[in-house]
N, C-alpha and C positions, 0 to 999 in steps of 0.2 A: 598312475598319473603323477606328474611332478607338481607338488604343492607350492603355492606362491607364499613366500616368507617376506614379511615387511617389518622393518625396524623403525620405531618412532623414538626420536631423540629430542627431548625438550632442552633448550640451552639458554642459560642466562649468565652473562659475563664470564665466559669460559674461553677467552681468546688464546690462552697459553696451552689449553688441553684439547680443544675441540677437533683440531685437525688430526691429531694422533688417534683420537677415538673413532672418527669417521673412517679413516684409512684402515684401521683394524677391523671395523665392521664390514667394510667393502671386501676384505680378504676372505670372509667366510663364504664358502662355496654355495651354501643354501640360500643366502640372502639375495633377493631380487630387487626389492625397493627399500630405500632409506628416506624417511621424512624427517627433516630437521626443522624444529620450530624455534625460531629466534624469539625469545619471550621478552622483547623490549630491552635488549642488552644496551648498556651505555659505553661499553668498550669496543674493541674491534672484532667481536665475535661474528657479527654479520658479514664483515669483509672476509674473514677467514673461511666462513662457510661458502661464500660465493666463489672462492678460489678452487673449490673441489668439484670436479666433473662427476656427472652421473648420479646426483642426488636431487631430491625434491625439497625445496625450501619454502617454508611458510614464515613470513615476517610479521610479527606483531609490533606495532609502533609503541606500545606501552607494556609494562610488566604486569601480567594478569595472573601469574602464579602457575605452579606446575600442573595442577588439576585442569585448568583451562587449556594449557598448552597441549597436554595429552589428548584432551577432547577434540581439539582442532585436528590433530593428526589422525585420530580414530575416524572422524567423519570421512576422511579420504581413504584410509587404509581398509576400512570394512567393506568397501565397494568391490574389491577384487582380490582380497588376501585370504588364504586358508589358515595361516599362522601369523600372529602379530606379536612382536617383541617390544618391550619397553627397555630402553637403555639410557643411563645418565650420560651427560656430556663430558664428564671429567674422568672417565675410565682410562683414557689414553690407550696404549697398546694392549692393556689387559682386557680390553673389550673383545678380543678374539675369543675369550672364554664364553662368550654368549652362545657359541656353537654348542656347548654342553647343555644349554637350556632348550635348544631347538631339537636335538636328536631324539630325546625320549618322546616328544610329541609326534615327530615324523614316524616313529615306530609304534604309535598308538599305545604307549605304555601309560600315559596319563593325559589329562586335559589341560593342566596348567603346571608350569615349573617356575620355581623361584630360586634365585641365587643365594647361597649361603656363604658369606665372605669369611676369610680367615680372621683371626683376632686382629684388632686394630694395631697399627704399627706405633702409635703414640697414644698417650692418655687423652681421652676426650671428655665426655660427660660422665655421669654416674649411673647411667642405665635407667633413669626414670622414664624416659619416653618409650624405650623398648619394652620395659616392664609393663607400662600402662597399655601398650598396644597388644602385647601377648595376653595379658589378663582380659582385655576387652574382647579379643577374638574368642577366648575360651568361654566367657560369659554369654556371648551372643551365638556361639556355634557348638560349644562342647568339645572343640578341637584345640590341641596344643600346636601352635605354629611359632617357630623361633624367628622367622623371617618376614613377619607381617609388614614391616616398613621397608623392606628391600625394594629398590627401584628397578632392579633387573629381573624381569620375569617374562615368560612367554605363554601364549594362550592359543588354543584353537579358536578361530574366529567365531564359531557358533556359541562359545561361552560368553564372549563379550557382547553378543547380540541379545543376551538374556539378562544382563545386569545393568545397573545404573552407572553412567560414566561421568556424572556431573558433580563429583566430590571436589571440594576446594583444597587448594594448596597441598600441604604435606599430608593431608588426611586421605588423599586419593587412593593410595595403595591399600590402606587399612580398610576403607569402606568397601572397596572392590573385593578383597579377599573374604570379608564377612559374607557378602552377597554370594560369592562363588561357592563357598562351603555350604551355605544354607540352601543352595540349589542342588546340592548333592554331587558336584563335580569333584573329580580326583585332583589332588594337588601334591606335587612332589618337590621337596626341597633338595637342591643340588649343590654339593660342595664345589666351589670355584676358587681360582687363584686371582681374582680381580682385586683391584684397589681403587681408591678414589681420593678426592681431596678431603681429608679428614679435618673436622673442626677441633680446635684445641680448647684448653681451659683458660681462655682469655675472654675479654669483654665481648668481642664479636662472636665467639663460639657460644657463649651463654645466651646472647640475644637470639642467635639462630635456633638453639635448642628450646628456648622459651617460646618462640613462635611455633616451632614444630609441636611442642607439647600442647599448646592451646588448640591448634588445628586438629590434632589427633583427638583431644578430649571433646572437641565440638562434634566430631563424627560419632564418637561413642555415645554422647548424650542423645544425639538424634536417633541413633539405633535403639537405645534403651526406651526412649519415649515411643517410638514406632512399635516396638514389641509389646509395650503395655497397651497401646491402643488396639492392637490386633487381638489381644486376649480378652478384651471387653465384649 
């Protein structure tokens, strides 16, 4: 049986990269559906999306965050997909490497795959957010995962039906991987040659990472409190 593969792409102010990303995804032979969620972009992202044939567009009039955008896509994709993929909007032509995440699931080698990027091409943050996420996953699951925050991942749809989808903002990937590991599903980290729009060590970059740090920390606090309540 040919399995239906759907890619969900949340997009916010990615007018210069979104077209290259979508065209690369469309070139992957296994991909049947692509859902692009325009998350209240204030640039020409929506216009760029509308210029591409053969994709499904969800337009949110205001910016609601990555977690909400992915949830909107999942509501549709879970109806008829066997494999669901998350892909960021800024991958450009490197999005073709999403195929490496799909193949192991098609072969039933694992339940979930996560992209492991090569080292950053320029200096960004100091690793605080990634370190917090990795430690948080270990505390909550006993597993060591290097890619807890990677936005590029693929799932058997049955996995997604068993976990919470309503995590907020940049904490969505972390919350989901903790749930997935605690449910006993197999996760495989895959080396890829992808790249994306890296934040630097400027004011905008530190503001972005500060927001990310807070949202990741919020998820971990909620997980810790929930675990304590379960043990009572």
